[in-house]
C-alpha positions in Angstrom: 22.1 11.0 -213.0 22.8 7.6 -214.6 19.6 6.2 -213.0 17.5 9.0 -214.4 18.8 8.6 -217.9 18.3 4.8 -217.8 14.8 5.2 -216.4 14.0 7.6 -219.3 15.1 5.0 -221.8 13.1 2.1 -220.3 10.1 4.0 -219.1 10.4 3.0 -215.4 10.7 4.9 -212.1 14.0 6.7 -211.7 15.1 4.6 -208.7 17.9 2.0 -208.3 15.5 -0.8 -207.3 13.4 -0.1 -210.4 16.4 -0.3 -212.7 17.7 -3.4 -211.1 14.3 -5.1 -211.3 14.1 -4.3 -215.0 17.6 -5.5 -215.5 16.9 -8.9 -213.8 13.8 -9.4 -215.8 15.6 -8.8 -219.1 17.5 -11.4 -221.2 21.1 -10.2 -220.7 22.1 -10.2 -224.4 18.9 -8.4 -225.5 19.3 -5.9 -222.7 22.9 -5.1 -223.7 22.0 -4.9 -227.4 19.2 -2.4 -226.6 21.6 -0.2 -224.7 24.3 -0.4 -227.3 21.8 0.5 -230.0 20.6 3.5 -228.1 24.2 4.6 -227.6 24.6 4.8 -231.4 27.9 2.9 -231.2 29.0 2.0 -234.7 32.2 0.0 -233.9 33.9 -1.3 -230.7 37.6 -1.5 -229.9 37.8 -3.9 -227.0 40.6 -4.9 -224.6 39.8 -8.4 -223.4 43.0 -8.6 -221.3 41.2 -7.6 -218.1 38.7 -10.4 -217.5 37.0 -12.0 -214.6 36.4 -15.8 -214.6 32.8 -15.2 -215.7 33.6 -12.7 -218.4 32.6 -13.3 -222.0 35.3 -14.4 -224.4 35.8 -12.3 -227.5 33.8 -14.7 -229.6 30.9 -14.8 -227.1 30.9 -11.0 -227.0 30.7 -10.8 -230.8 27.8 -13.2 -230.7 25.9 -11.3 -228.0 26.5 -7.8 -229.3 26.2 -7.7 -233.1 28.3 -4.5 -233.6 31.6 -4.6 -235.5 34.4 -5.3 -233.0 38.2 -5.2 -233.2 40.7 -6.1 -230.6 43.2 -4.0 -228.6 45.9 -6.2 -227.1 46.8 -5.7 -223.5 50.5 -5.8 -223.3 51.0 -6.9 -219.7 48.6 -9.8 -220.0 50.4 -11.1 -223.1 53.8 -10.7 -221.4 52.7 -12.5 -218.1 51.5 -15.4 -220.1 54.9 -15.9 -221.7 57.1 -15.8 -218.5 57.1 -19.6 -217.9 58.3 -20.2 -221.5 61.5 -18.1 -221.3 64.3 -18.3 -218.8 66.0 -15.1 -219.8 64.4 -11.6 -220.1 65.9 -11.1 -223.6 64.1 -14.2 -224.8 61.0 -13.2 -223.0 60.9 -9.8 -224.8 61.5 -11.5 -228.1 58.5 -13.8 -227.3 56.4 -10.7 -226.6 57.3 -9.3 -230.0 56.3 -12.4 -231.7 53.0 -12.6 -229.8 52.1 -9.0 -230.6 52.9 -9.5 -234.3 50.7 -12.6 -234.4 47.8 -10.7 -232.7 48.0 -7.9 -235.3 48.2 -10.5 -238.0 44.9 -11.9 -236.7 43.2 -8.6 -236.7 44.1 -6.6 -233.6 44.3 -2.8 -234.4 46.3 -1.6 -231.4 48.3 -2.4 -228.3 47.6 -1.1 -224.8 49.9 -0.8 -221.8 48.9 -0.4 -218.1 52.4 0.4 -216.9 50.8 3.2 -214.8 49.2 0.5 -212.7 52.3 -1.7 -212.4 55.2 0.8 -212.1 55.1 4.4 -213.2 55.1 6.5 -216.4 58.4 8.2 -215.6 60.0 6.1 -218.2 63.7 5.0 -217.9 65.9 2.3 -219.2 67.0 0.1 -216.2 70.4 -1.5 -216.2 70.6 -5.1 -217.7 71.4 -6.4 -214.2 68.3 -4.8 -212.8 66.2 -6.4 -215.4 67.8 -9.8 -215.1 67.4 -9.9 -211.3 63.8 -8.6 -211.5 62.9 -11.3 -214.1 64.4 -14.0 -211.9 62.3 -12.9 -209.0 59.2 -12.8 -211.2 59.7 -16.4 -212.4 60.1 -17.6 -208.8 57.4 -15.4 -207.3 53.7 -16.1 -206.5 51.1 -16.7 -209.1 47.9 -14.9 -209.7 44.8 -15.4 -211.8 45.3 -18.0 -214.5 48.5 -19.2 -212.8 50.6 -16.4 -214.3 53.0 -14.2 -212.3 52.0 -10.5 -211.8 54.3 -8.2 -213.7 55.3 -5.1 -211.9 58.2 -2.7 -211.3 60.1 -0.4 -213.6 62.9 -2.9 -214.2 60.5 -5.1 -216.2 57.6 -2.8 -217.1 59.7 -0.1 -218.8 61.8 -2.4 -221.0 58.5 -4.1 -222.0 56.9 -0.8 -222.9 59.9 0.3 -224.9 59.9 -3.1 -226.7 56.2 -2.7 -227.5 56.7 0.8 -228.8 59.3 -0.6 -231.3 57.0 -3.3 -232.3 54.0 -0.9 -232.8 56.2 1.1 -235.2 57.1 -2.0 -237.1 53.5 -3.3 -237.2 52.0 0.1 -238.0 49.5 0.1 -235.1 49.0 2.7 -232.3 50.2 2.2 -228.7 47.6 3.1 -226.1 48.9 4.2 -222.7 46.7 4.3 -219.6 47.4 7.6 -217.8 45.5 9.6 -215.2 42.4 8.3 -213.5 42.2 4.7 -212.5 41.8 2.2 -209.7 43.2 2.1 -206.2 46.3 0.1 -207.2 47.5 3.0 -209.3 49.8 5.7 -207.9 48.2 8.8 -209.6 51.2 10.9 -208.9 53.2 8.6 -211.2 50.7 8.4 -214.0 51.2 11.8 -215.8 51.7 11.4 -219.5 54.5 13.9 -219.3 56.7 11.0 -218.2 56.4 9.5 -221.7 58.9 12.0 -223.1 61.5 9.4 -224.0 59.1 8.0 -226.5 58.4 11.4 -228.0 61.9 12.9 -228.4 64.1 9.9 -229.2 64.4 9.5 -233.0 64.4 5.7 -232.4 60.7 6.0 -231.8 59.9 8.3 -234.7 56.6 7.4 -236.2 55.1 5.9 -233.1 51.4 6.8 -232.8 50.7 7.2 -229.1 47.2 7.3 -227.7 46.8 8.7 -224.2 43.8 7.1 -222.4 41.5 8.7 -219.7 44.0 11.5 -218.9 42.0 13.2 -216.2 43.3 15.1 -214.1 46.2 15.3 -216.5 44.0 16.2 -219.5 45.7 19.6 -219.9 49.1 18.0 -220.0 47.8 15.4 -222.5 46.4 18.2 -224.6 49.7 20.0 -224.6 51.5 16.8 -225.8 48.9 16.5 -228.6 49.5 20.1 -229.6 53.3 19.8 -229.9 53.9 16.2 -231.0 52.4 15.1 -234.4 51.6 11.5 -233.5 50.0 11.9 -230.1 46.3 11.5 -229.5 44.1 11.5 -226.4 40.7 10.6 -225.1 38.7 11.5 -222.0 37.2 8.1 -221.3 36.1 7.6 -217.6 36.5 11.3 -216.9 33.3 12.6 -218.6 30.9 10.2 -216.9 32.8 9.8 -213.6 33.7 13.4 -212.9 30.2 14.7 -213.8 30.4 18.5 -214.3 34.1 18.5 -214.0 34.2 16.0 -216.8 32.4 18.5 -219.1 34.9 21.2 -218.0 37.7 18.8 -218.9 36.3 18.4 -222.4 36.4 22.2 -222.8 39.9 22.5 -221.4 41.2 19.7 -223.6 39.8 21.3 -226.8 41.4 24.5 -225.7 44.8 23.1 -226.6 44.4 19.6 -228.2 43.5 19.9 -231.9 40.0 18.5 -232.5 41.6 16.2 -235.1 43.4 14.4 -232.3 40.7 14.0 -229.6 39.0 10.6 -229.6 35.7 9.4 -228.2 35.9 6.5 -225.7 34.0 5.1 -222.7 36.3 2.5 -221.1 33.1 0.7 -220.2 33.9 -2.5 -218.3 31.3 -5.2 -217.8 28.4 -2.7 -217.5 26.5 -2.1 -220.7 24.7 0.9 -219.0 28.0 2.8 -219.1 28.1 2.7 -222.9 24.8 4.6 -223.1 25.3 7.1 -220.3 28.9 7.8 -221.4 27.8 8.3 -225.0 25.1 10.8 -224.0 27.3 12.7 -221.6 30.2 12.9 -224.1 28.0 14.2 -226.9 26.6 16.8 -224.6 30.0 17.9 -223.3 31.4 18.0 -226.8 28.4 20.0 -228.1 28.9 22.6 -225.3 32.6 22.9 -225.9 32.2 23.3 -229.7 29.3 25.7 -229.2 31.6 28.0 -227.2 34.2 27.8 -230.0 31.5 28.8 -232.5 30.3 31.7 -230.3 33.9 33.0 -230.2 34.1 32.9 -234.0 36.9 30.4 -234.0 34.9 27.9 -236.1 31.7 28.4 -238.0 28.8 26.0 -237.4 29.5 23.6 -240.3 33.1 23.4 -239.2 32.1 22.7 -235.7 29.7 20.0 -236.8 32.5 18.3 -238.8 34.8 18.6 -235.8 32.2 16.8 -233.7 31.9 14.0 -236.2 35.6 13.6 -236.3 35.9 13.4 -232.5 33.0 10.9 -232.2 34.1 8.6 -235.0 36.3 9.9 -237.8 39.5 10.4 -235.8 39.5 6.9 -234.5 38.7 5.4 -237.9 41.6 7.2 -239.4 44.0 6.4 -236.5 43.2 2.7 -236.3 42.7 2.4 -240.1 39.2 1.0 -239.7 
């Protein structure tokens, strides 16, 4: 399906060799700009914390793709880079707070956690002893990409997440949480957003704006949380373009419970500019189908549905991230 859509854009045969030949013959930045233009992307929120050695820097990306861009800070990447500077976990967490505050001061509009990859989303506060022992092992353990240790386990990931939530409230930026669909190193059984309940019911975290990313196959659970908690939002990035027809069904199911004012458009495109175009097309189509059914049932009239679509595709994110 993606190949057929790309072939229609570039006027070539709908085969993988034809697309790859065209790709190799094109200047990379120009090719990416063309796809982004056709996707009708007006602004990009980018997480540069997951990068390969040959990935573009933030500045290089802004130069190559002339679309307004703002940063989302990846919490675990920041935290791993500070481990060698602090002997005690309390000092380390204070260092993370300072780094997040500096990133927001420099223009970042949100913070993202991938705790679902590194531990679980069944949040709990470990004992101080657990955290001290885990931090000592982390400092003495093997090093990964960039020479930094790999953060994992509830004893460190959960205190880090709670600390980031407190800082998000203080800084006035949303906290994004990866949940649901992901890579092989994620335990999908432990990545339901329902495990985030401590952040939603404890008065200490009142005012935290929480953004649930990807969500599938927990999109109904995420929609429920959006419907009952005033500061919870969700997107269906990855799901719509990876799950094909089931992704479109997920859009309808999400809008069955999630207020349309709290559903966000996102792609989670990583390294592949083609994903921006294909995901944009599929999400618009899925959203049009879902809102069309709402109109047919008399829940919204056509102008209201059009406004809802605009809010999902752009307006909700602009308001949430104060763009």
